[in-house]
Each structure stands twice: as C-alpha cells, then as structure tokens.
N, C-alpha and C positions, 0 to 999 in steps of 0.2 A: 504494500500500500504506500503511495507517495506521501511524503511529509505534508502536513496541512499547515499553511501559513495564512494569517489574516491578510486579506487583499491590501489593507492600508500599509502593511509592512512589506509585502511582496512588491508593491509598486514604488516604494521609496528608492531613490538613487543615493547610494552611500556617499558620505562626505569623502572627498579625495584630498588627503593631506600632502600628496606628492611623495616622491621617493627620497631616501636619504641622499645627501650630497655626494658621499663617496661612491654609492652605487650608481648614481646618475653619471658621474665622471667616468666610471669604469665602462658603462654601457656606451657612452658617446665617444670615448677615447679622448677626453679633454682633461685639463688640469687647471686648478686655481679658479674654479667657478665661483660666482658670487650669488648668494641667495637674497633676492629682494622680493619675495613672494608672500611672506607670512607676517609682516608688520612687527618684526622683532626689533629689539633695541640693539643697534650695531655696537654700542659700547659694552654690552654684556651686563652681568649682574653687578650690583654694588659691592665694593671691596668689603664692606661690613657684613654683607650677606655671605660672601665667600668665607670670611673668618668664622661666622656662625656655623656654617656647614662643617668646617674642620673640627670645631669644638663639640659638635653634636654627634659625630660618628660613634663615639664610645657607648652611646645609649641605644643603639639600633636593635639590641636584643629585646628591648622593652616595647610594648605597644605605644603608639602615640597618644597624646592627650586627646581623648575623644571629644572634648568640648572646645579645644583650641583656646583654653582659658586665657593665657597671657596675650595672645594675638587679638582675641575678641575684645578684651578690655582696652588694649591700645587703640584699636579701631574705634571703639565707642568714645574714647577720650578725644580722638582726632576729630570726629564728626559731631561731637557735643550731643550724644544720645546715650541712653542707658545700655548696658551690656546686653540686655534682653531684646534690643533692637537689631542685633548683629548676628548673622549666620555665616559661617565659613564653609567653603566648598572646594571640591576638587576642580578648580577653575570655576569661573562664573557660569560656565556652561552647565555644570552640575546643578547650580541653584535654579537656573531657568527650567531645567528638566524636572526638578523637584516641585516647582510652582505648577507645572503642567500636571504632574502626577497627583498633586495634592488638591488642586482646585478645579480640575476639568474632568468631567465624565464623558464617556463616548457620546458624540453628537453635539457636545458643547462647542462654542466658537471662540476663536482667538483672532483679534484684529492685528494686522501687521502690514508693513509696506510691501509692495511687489518686488522691489529691488533693495534688499537689506540682508542682514546676517542670516545665512542659510539655516543655522541651527534652530531658529524659531519654527520654521516649517517642519524640519525633521522631528523636533521634540513634540510638536502638537499632533502631527500626523501619526507619529509612532505611538502617541497616547490615544489614538482613535478620535481625536478632535477634528474640528473643521477649521481650516485656515481661511480667513476672510482677508484677501489681499487688496490693498488700496494703492493705486498708482502714485508714484512720486509726482510732484509738481515743480517744474524747473529744478529737477534733481534734488529736491528737498521733500521731507515728509509733509504731506498735506493733512495737517491735523484736523482741519474743519471737515474734510471728507471722511477721515477716520472716525470722528465723533458721530457723523451721520450713519456710519456702518455698524454702530453698536445696536444690538438687539437684546431682548430678554434672555437669550442664550449665550451672550458674550460673557466670558469669565476673565479673560486676560487681554490686555492690549499692550503691544510691544513698541517702544520708541527707542530706537538706536541713535544715540546722540553723543558725539558725532556719528553719522551713519557710516556703516561699512557695507558696500565698498566706495561710496561717493565721497566721503570725508566732509560732507556738508552738515550744518547744524540747524536746529530750530531754536529760536530765541526765547528769552524770558517772557516777552510780551505774548508771543504765539502760544507758548505753553500755558501761561496763566489763563488766557481766553479759552483754551481747550479744556483745562482742568475745571473751569466753571461749569462745563456742560456734561462732564463725565458722571454717570450715576454711581451710587455707592456699591452696586453689586459687581462692578468691574475693578480689577486690580490693574493699575497702570504700572508697567515694568519699564523703567528707564535704564537701558543698558548703556553704561558710560565707561566702556573699556578704555577709551582714549581720552578720558577726562583730563589727565595731567598734561596733555599736549595742547589743550584748547587755549587760544589767545583772544577770542572774541569776548569783549567786556559785557555783551548782552546774553551770554550763555546762562541758562536758568540754573537756579539752585534747587535741584530736585530733592535733596535731603530735607529742605525746609518743609516740603509737603509731608514727609514722614514725621517731622517734629510737630506738625499740626494735627497728626493723627489720621491723615488721609490714607486711603487704600492704595498705597504706593510702595513699590520695591525698587531700590536703586542698586544696580549691580556694578561692581568694580572688579579689577583684576590686578594681579602682580605679574602678569605675563608680558605686559607692554613696556611702559617706561621703566618699571622696576627690573626688567630683564630676567624674570624667573619663569619663562615659558616652559622650560623643561621640568619644572617641579610641580606644575599644575595646581595653582592655588589662587582662589578669588574669594569674594565675599559679597554679601548683600546687606543693605541697611533698609529695614522695613519695620512694621509695627510689631510689638510683642505678640499680638494675637497671631499674625502670619508666621512669625518665627516659631512660635509654639507648635503650629501645625506642621511646618517644614521639619522640625526636629523629630516628629513622630515617624516620618518616612525616610529621613536621612540615614544612610548606612553608618553604623558605628565605625569610628576610626577612618572617616572618609578622607582626611588630609593627613599626610605622613609627617613624621617628626622633623625631617630635614626641611620640608616645605614650610612648616610652621615657624621654625627658628629663623630660617632665611628671610621669610616675609617680615617677621617682627624686626629684624635688623635693617632690612631694606626700607621699611617704613620710617625709620629714624635717620636715614641718610639723605638729608635734604641737598647736600652738595652733589651727590651723584644724580639725583633727579634734576637739579639745575643744569648740570653738564649735559645730560641726555636731552633736555629741552632745548638747550642752546645749539647742539649739533644738529638737531632736527630743524630748528629755525633756519640755520645757515644752509643746510642741505635742501630744504624745501624751496628756498628762494633760487638756489642754483638749478634744481631740477625743473622748476616751473619756468625759469628763464630759458633753459636749454630746450624744453619742449616747444615753447613759443617760437624760438629761433628755427626750429624744424617745421614750423607751420601748424602745430597742434594748439588746441585751446583747452588746457587742463582745467578741471573744476577746482574752485577755491576750497582748499582742504584745511580743516582744523585738527587733523589727526597726524599720523606719521607715515602717510602714504598719499599718492596722487592717483587720480582716476582720469583717464582720458580716452577719447575716441580716436582710434588709429585711422578711421575711414578706409580700412582695409579688412581683410579676413583676420580677425583677432587671433584665431588659433594658429594661423600661418605665421603671423608676426611673433607670437609666443614661441613657436617651434624653432623659427630661425634664430631668435635670441638665445634659445636654449643651446643650440649648436655653437653659439659664440661664447658659451659659458656664463650667460646671464639669465637667471631664473626670475621671472616675474609671474604674475597671476592673470590668466585669461579668464574673465568673468563670464561674458557671453557676447555673441555677435562680434562687433568690432571693438569692444571695450577691454582695456587693459588697466590693471592696478599695479603700481610699482611702489615698494617700500622705500622710504628715505634711508640711505645707508651712510657709510663713511664717505668723505669727499672723493676718495679714489674709486669707490664703488659707484657713486653717482656719475662720475665722469665716464667710467667704463660702460655703464648702461646707456648714456646718451650717445657715446661713440658707436656702440653696437647697434642702437636703434637707427642712427643715421646710415649705417651700412646696410641694414636689412630692409628699410622701407622702400628703397628703390627696386627691390626684388619682388615686391608685392603689388598687385594691381589695386588701384584706387577704386573704392566702391562709390558709385554715383549717389549723391544725396537724394 
C-alpha cells in the first residue's frame, strides 16, 4: 500500500537552502566562491560570542537551560517588558511555526503578502491552514488591502518589516492606521529579522503594541546582524497570554547551550553591531551605485540585501554568476536578491554581473 500523505503536505515545495560552499566549488570546479545569497553578516559573529562559545564547551554533557533563563531576562530588560513577554526559539522560524501550531486549526486563515518570506506559506500550509495572499503595492506591503482581507476565520497576519526579499518597509504612520482596524481575534506577527539594519526614522515601534497589551508578536533573530546563523536562535516579544500558550507546545530544550550563551554575549556587544551596521551602510551604497551604473534600478532597501530586476531570465543570470563563483539568490522570474558583503565581495559581484548580463537576452517590458 502506498504511503498516505495529506495533499497540503504533498503539494508543498520544500525550502531550498542551497548546497554547501565546498560542495558547490567541487561540482563546478571553481575556487574562492563568495556567498551572497543568505543575508548573513560578512563580519561573522561577535568576538564576545566566540569567547562565550569557548567557555561553554565544558558543559555540553548537560542538557541546556530549557527556559533560556538568562537570555530571556536580558531580552526582557532590553525591550522594557517582563520576562513573561519573551519566548526563545530555534531561530525565529520556530516561533512562527509555533504560532501556527498553537492558534490555527485546519481551515483557518492567515493573511500575508504574495511576495514575502516563504516560511509563512510553508508553516501555514503545513499546518493545514489557508494562506490569504495580498499583492504588494509599489513593492511594499499594502496594509489597507491586508486589513480588508481579514475575515472571521483569520487567526494570524504576517508583516515582514523590512520585507524579505524586497528590503522595503512600512512606516509608523501606515502601521498605526492599520492597527486601528485590526480586530482582537487576529494576532499580528511583525517579523523584524532585519530590525538592526533599519535606518528609516519612520520605522514603527512594534514592541510598543505588545507593551499596550495588543494581540501582537514581534519576532527577532540572532542570525543576521549578530552573525549567529549557524547556531539557530531567535526570539519573540509578545503578551504573557500568547507566550503561555506557545510554551505548552514548544519542545523542551529547543535552543542549545552554545546558542544561548553566544546570543547572550552577542546581545551585549554593541561595538560589533555598530561595525556590522557600518559595513552594511558602506556596502549598500556601493552596490546600489554599481547596479545603477549597469543600468538597473534596485529597490530602496532597509535591510542587508538588495533586490533588483535583471530584465533578463533571472535563473540564467543566477546560473552564470554561479559559474563565476558568485552565489546570489534567484527569487522568481527576472528578480535577483544579493546580500551586502565585504567590499571585495561586493566588487566581485558587480564585476561578475557586468560580465554575464551581456550573455543574457533582455526581456521586453
């Protein structure tokens, strides 16, 4: 008898993280490839985090702190909330999956943008929920349209801010008007993985809604500016009621000892965060200028990546760059997302792109 799989699961397309760098180099016969595909911090982890890792290895025969006690309290102090407002997860991805598992039943709805972080759709569909996708407007979240998409079956609404893959943001004014219309039965999830890179003074303070007792969850991560992507640790700031329900379904010991200690140390390394922000600022300006010199019109980004229309077959551009040893992310159609790297990596990307675009036919507008 063939294995039985729910059609919601059978029809999902698995997330593709890409091959390890060394395996890719072996397959293509290249050396010294640069990875600008996953929005990682080119400076790597905080030196304080690295020191914490070394000091922690002697305790690895013990189970980790199941409640991430010290990290939870440090995060609560940072964001001026009680410790019962914080939940720590195996990356912020785990927390969004826990939100789906906890608050959605089969047939319930979650509202999201049509071009945003793919894990929302994977988590909701995998939980047998219904994804209500709302088109972006001028490459930004259309919060008014998302509010109109809410029904009595809506349980979650995702706002990725800055948005991945576009890098665009919705402002305080737009979010405030939107929040004034959201009914109490909907949990608004502000996914702010790139929060520390934001420069826009009009960026909303989503944690303030939590402090007001609104049905809001704010997700953050240590994978981006803190440079701990390989340790998989993130957190959510939300109401004690929501945290209490999430704790009922969270796996025990979901974050490991190394990740907890490194994250706690990284949280206190403001110098490394400032240096990471500065190199991103400089690199963003250089990549933006380089793309414009090549005739492209990149979207204004508040994150650590740039999204642009190649006006060519995006997969072909991606593949040709790959053979030049430059790994970017082909999102769909003609669109490419490139992470801001070190200065030499940015220059290599721009040079490789200049070399390959002449080999790809332009798509008529």
